[in-house]
KENU-56905 format. One record per residue (C-alpha): residue number from 1; x, y, z. Coordinates in Angstrom, 3 decimals, m for minus. Example, Ala and Ser with C-alpha at 12.3 -4.5 7.8 and 13.67 -1.06 7.14 Angstrom:
! residues 2
+-----+----------+----------+----------+
!   k !        x !        y !        z !
+-----+----------+----------+----------+
!   1 !   12.300 !   m4.500 !    7.800 !
!   2 !   13.670 !   m1.060 !    7.140 !
+-----+----------+----------+----------+
This chain:
! residues 201
+-----+----------+----------+----------+
!   k !        x !        y !        z !
+-----+----------+----------+----------+
!   1 !  m12.019 !   m4.766 !   18.531 !
!   2 !  m15.502 !   m3.218 !   18.259 !
!   3 !  m14.376 !   m0.495 !   20.659 !
!   4 !  m11.469 !    0.498 !   18.413 !
!   5 !  m13.691 !    0.296 !   15.318 !
!   6 !  m16.045 !    2.811 !   16.888 !
!   7 !  m13.212 !    5.185 !   17.800 !
!   8 !  m11.738 !    4.986 !   14.314 !
!   9 !  m15.102 !    5.581 !   12.615 !
!  10 !  m15.445 !    8.811 !   14.610 !
!  11 !  m11.845 !    9.936 !   14.058 !
!  12 !  m12.118 !    9.210 !   10.330 !
!  13 !  m14.714 !   11.950 !    9.852 !
!  14 !  m13.025 !   14.741 !   11.833 !
!  15 !  m11.779 !   17.568 !    9.611 !
!  16 !   m9.042 !   20.176 !   10.016 !
!  17 !   m6.181 !   20.517 !   12.448 !
!  18 !   m8.099 !   18.981 !   15.343 !
!  19 !   m8.917 !   15.842 !   13.351 !
!  20 !   m5.351 !   15.446 !   12.083 !
!  21 !   m3.989 !   15.901 !   15.605 !
!  22 !   m6.346 !   13.369 !   17.154 !
!  23 !   m5.664 !   10.788 !   14.448 !
!  24 !   m1.924 !   11.241 !   14.868 !
!  25 !   m1.997 !   10.619 !   18.623 !
!  26 !   m4.383 !    7.692 !   18.264 !
!  27 !   m2.365 !    5.945 !   15.558 !
!  28 !    0.873 !    6.692 !   17.408 !
!  29 !   m0.450 !    4.124 !   19.886 !
!  30 !   m2.040 !    1.736 !   17.387 !
!  31 !    0.396 !    1.484 !   14.458 !
!  32 !    3.466 !   m0.724 !   14.584 !
!  33 !    5.368 !    2.513 !   13.992 !
!  34 !    4.174 !    6.087 !   13.492 !
!  35 !    7.018 !    8.566 !   13.017 !
!  36 !    7.121 !   12.262 !   13.771 !
!  37 !    5.305 !   14.698 !   11.534 !
!  38 !    2.929 !   12.082 !   10.091 !
!  39 !   m0.311 !   13.556 !    8.680 !
!  40 !   m3.363 !   11.292 !    8.346 !
!  41 !   m6.204 !   13.100 !    6.609 !
!  42 !   m9.942 !   12.508 !    7.017 !
!  43 !  m11.544 !    9.472 !    5.415 !
!  44 !   m8.422 !    7.307 !    5.769 !
!  45 !   m9.355 !    3.691 !    6.530 !
!  46 !   m6.702 !    1.515 !    8.207 !
!  47 !   m7.109 !   m2.256 !    8.682 !
!  48 !   m4.747 !   m4.179 !   11.020 !
!  49 !   m2.845 !   m1.085 !   12.159 !
!  50 !   m0.358 !   m3.150 !   14.199 !
!  51 !    1.074 !   m4.443 !   10.892 !
!  52 !    1.751 !   m0.979 !    9.426 !
!  53 !    4.905 !    1.134 !    9.771 !
!  54 !    4.843 !    4.809 !    8.786 !
!  55 !    8.154 !    6.655 !    8.977 !
!  56 !    8.749 !   10.390 !    9.612 !
!  57 !    6.998 !   13.182 !    7.690 !
!  58 !    4.617 !   11.000 !    5.688 !
!  59 !    1.347 !   12.445 !    4.366 !
!  60 !   m1.543 !    9.973 !    4.048 !
!  61 !   m4.083 !   11.865 !    1.975 !
!  62 !   m7.883 !   11.740 !    2.085 !
!  63 !   m9.823 !    8.506 !    1.607 !
!  64 !   m6.751 !    6.300 !    1.382 !
!  65 !   m7.251 !    2.640 !    2.342 !
!  66 !   m4.412 !    0.678 !    3.987 !
!  67 !   m5.098 !   m3.052 !    4.453 !
!  68 !   m2.476 !   m5.179 !    6.226 !
!  69 !   m2.286 !   m8.541 !    7.984 !
!  70 !   m1.488 !  m12.061 !    6.838 !
!  71 !   m4.265 !  m14.211 !    5.406 !
!  72 !   m5.315 !  m16.529 !    8.217 !
!  73 !   m7.126 !  m19.252 !    6.248 !
!  74 !   m4.254 !  m21.306 !    4.846 !
!  75 !   m6.475 !  m24.178 !    3.664 !
!  76 !   m6.884 !  m22.568 !    0.234 !
!  77 !   m4.189 !  m23.168 !   m2.408 !
!  78 !   m1.797 !  m20.207 !   m2.423 !
!  79 !    0.910 !  m19.523 !   m4.995 !
!  80 !    3.801 !  m17.312 !   m3.827 !
!  81 !    5.788 !  m15.347 !   m6.395 !
!  82 !    9.173 !  m14.403 !   m4.969 !
!  83 !   10.368 !  m10.791 !   m5.103 !
!  84 !   14.156 !  m10.761 !   m4.432 !
!  85 !   14.157 !   m6.969 !   m4.009 !
!  86 !   11.483 !   m6.997 !   m1.292 !
!  87 !   12.703 !   m5.589 !    2.064 !
!  88 !    9.524 !   m6.008 !    4.091 !
!  89 !    7.535 !   m8.775 !    5.749 !
!  90 !    4.565 !  m10.836 !    4.665 !
!  91 !    1.330 !   m9.135 !    5.712 !
!  92 !    2.932 !   m5.785 !    6.528 !
!  93 !    2.965 !   m2.316 !    4.957 !
!  94 !    5.977 !   m0.034 !    5.309 !
!  95 !    5.872 !    3.599 !    4.131 !
!  96 !    9.202 !    5.432 !    4.106 !
!  97 !    9.999 !    8.968 !    5.223 !
!  98 !    8.897 !   12.009 !    3.210 !
!  99 !    6.420 !    9.987 !    1.152 !
! 100 !    2.980 !   11.166 !    0.040 !
! 101 !    0.165 !    8.677 !   m0.384 !
! 102 !   m2.326 !   10.413 !   m2.672 !
! 103 !   m6.084 !   10.819 !   m2.432 !
! 104 !   m8.026 !    7.566 !   m2.717 !
! 105 !   m4.976 !    5.309 !   m2.969 !
! 106 !   m5.521 !    1.649 !   m2.014 !
! 107 !   m2.568 !   m0.282 !   m0.568 !
! 108 !   m3.353 !   m3.955 !   m0.016 !
! 109 !   m0.533 !   m5.469 !    2.000 !
! 110 !   m1.523 !   m9.096 !    2.700 !
! 111 !    1.484 !  m10.216 !    0.663 !
! 112 !    3.705 !   m7.379 !    1.902 !
! 113 !    4.255 !   m3.833 !    0.578 !
! 114 !    7.476 !   m1.901 !    1.149 !
! 115 !    7.509 !    1.747 !    0.021 !
! 116 !   10.887 !    3.399 !    0.464 !
! 117 !   11.692 !    7.080 !    1.121 !
! 118 !   10.569 !   10.011 !   m1.047 !
! 119 !    7.816 !    8.086 !   m2.850 !
! 120 !    4.562 !    9.526 !   m4.191 !
! 121 !    1.301 !    7.957 !   m5.268 !
! 122 !   m1.047 !   10.227 !   m7.186 !
! 123 !   m4.812 !   10.131 !   m6.703 !
! 124 !   m6.552 !    6.839 !   m7.384 !
! 125 !   m3.498 !    4.555 !   m7.378 !
! 126 !   m3.858 !    0.897 !   m6.418 !
! 127 !   m1.080 !   m1.304 !   m5.013 !
! 128 !   m1.856 !   m5.007 !   m4.591 !
! 129 !    0.339 !   m7.764 !   m3.143 !
! 130 !   m2.351 !  m10.450 !   m2.859 !
! 131 !   m5.223 !  m11.562 !   m5.074 !
! 132 !   m7.316 !  m14.439 !   m6.265 !
! 133 !   m5.294 !  m16.447 !   m8.765 !
! 134 !   m6.966 !  m15.901 !  m12.170 !
! 135 !   m5.353 !  m19.006 !  m13.648 !
! 136 !   m6.834 !  m21.280 !  m10.980 !
! 137 !  m10.297 !  m19.813 !  m10.346 !
! 138 !  m12.148 !  m21.573 !  m13.156 !
! 139 !  m15.567 !  m21.368 !  m11.490 !
! 140 !  m15.283 !  m17.856 !  m10.074 !
! 141 !  m13.736 !  m16.663 !   m6.843 !
! 142 !  m16.465 !  m17.941 !   m4.512 !
! 143 !  m16.632 !  m21.595 !   m5.609 !
! 144 !  m12.975 !  m22.323 !   m6.378 !
! 145 !  m10.834 !  m20.130 !   m4.159 !
! 146 !   m7.128 !  m19.973 !   m4.963 !
! 147 !   m4.727 !  m17.181 !   m4.097 !
! 148 !   m1.515 !  m15.620 !   m5.355 !
! 149 !    0.924 !  m13.611 !   m3.215 !
! 150 !    3.430 !  m11.275 !   m4.841 !
! 151 !    5.186 !   m8.761 !   m2.528 !
! 152 !    5.541 !   m5.159 !   m3.717 !
! 153 !    8.762 !   m3.143 !   m3.524 !
! 154 !    8.863 !    0.563 !   m4.377 !
! 155 !   12.434 !    1.850 !   m4.120 !
! 156 !   13.437 !    5.450 !   m3.317 !
! 157 !   11.867 !    8.299 !   m5.254 !
! 158 !    9.208 !    6.354 !   m7.151 !
! 159 !    6.219 !    8.347 !   m8.371 !
! 160 !    3.051 !    6.598 !   m9.480 !
! 161 !    0.975 !    8.751 !  m11.831 !
! 162 !   m2.794 !    9.159 !  m11.595 !
! 163 !   m4.722 !    5.879 !  m11.371 !
! 164 !   m1.610 !    3.729 !  m11.844 !
! 165 !   m1.979 !    0.104 !  m10.742 !
! 166 !    0.910 !   m1.927 !   m9.307 !
! 167 !    0.354 !   m5.693 !   m9.109 !
! 168 !    3.295 !   m7.141 !   m7.182 !
! 169 !    6.838 !   m6.639 !   m8.545 !
! 170 !    9.563 !   m4.073 !   m7.893 !
! 171 !    9.723 !   m0.498 !   m9.183 !
! 172 !   13.340 !    0.704 !   m9.196 !
! 173 !   14.427 !    4.008 !   m7.706 !
! 174 !   14.024 !    7.367 !   m9.470 !
! 175 !   11.161 !    6.107 !  m11.620 !
! 176 !    8.021 !    7.866 !  m12.815 !
! 177 !    5.087 !    5.639 !  m13.770 !
! 178 !    2.778 !    7.116 !  m16.391 !
! 179 !   m0.878 !    7.783 !  m15.388 !
! 180 !   m3.299 !    4.883 !  m15.966 !
! 181 !   m0.456 !    2.357 !  m16.301 !
! 182 !   m0.767 !   m1.233 !  m15.100 !
! 183 !    2.566 !   m2.601 !  m13.870 !
! 184 !    2.889 !   m6.367 !  m14.306 !
! 185 !    6.679 !   m6.709 !  m14.454 !
! 186 !    9.715 !   m5.378 !  m12.611 !
! 187 !   10.715 !   m1.847 !  m13.589 !
! 188 !   14.452 !   m1.363 !  m12.990 !
! 189 !   16.346 !    1.712 !  m11.836 !
! 190 !   17.702 !    3.774 !  m14.718 !
! 191 !   20.487 !    5.887 !  m13.207 !
! 192 !   18.409 !    8.825 !  m11.981 !
! 193 !   16.549 !    9.277 !  m15.274 !
! 194 !   12.779 !    9.066 !  m15.224 !
! 195 !   11.244 !    6.304 !  m17.313 !
! 196 !    7.661 !    5.779 !  m18.359 !
! 197 !    5.967 !    2.398 !  m18.098 !
! 198 !    2.669 !    1.895 !  m19.865 !
! 199 !    0.187 !   m0.958 !  m19.802 !
! 200 !    1.083 !   m1.710 !  m23.428 !
! 201 !    4.788 !   m2.433 !  m22.708 !
+-----+----------+----------+----------+
């Protein structure tokens, strides 16, 4: 594990075509799936690569963080919120073909994140499928640990605007999410028309 950490810390800082090429061939071996034409830019941090699938022609932009893997300590109370639309697996991240993960995006996949084809996250987006449970942590998150899992489903052609935050739930296909929005409910497909979801709705 330390050996791979060292390799990845070196690869993470390599710029230009050489860096992109070396990261591609390395993660082709390390990821659960790494399709053709995948671009992984410098500064990208990947945790538990064997739990991440990246399909063809995906661009992972600079300083993105991908965190996968199931939570191993099951002794803490954990509430699971079902997501009937979810196509993935607990602890795994799937990124569909022709998607662009924007600069500085965080994808936290402990509860499962499935991003379908043609999706875009703008810079600074955050996608979370697992968190401390705010309703149960009455004495902070260190003294009274309790978790909530809520898988994330982004259907085809979803675009998250700048700094949008997605906390669990499903975003239906052909949807644009307004910059700085916080999504805390399912956002259905609307027959190929873009809709705007704001944190006030």
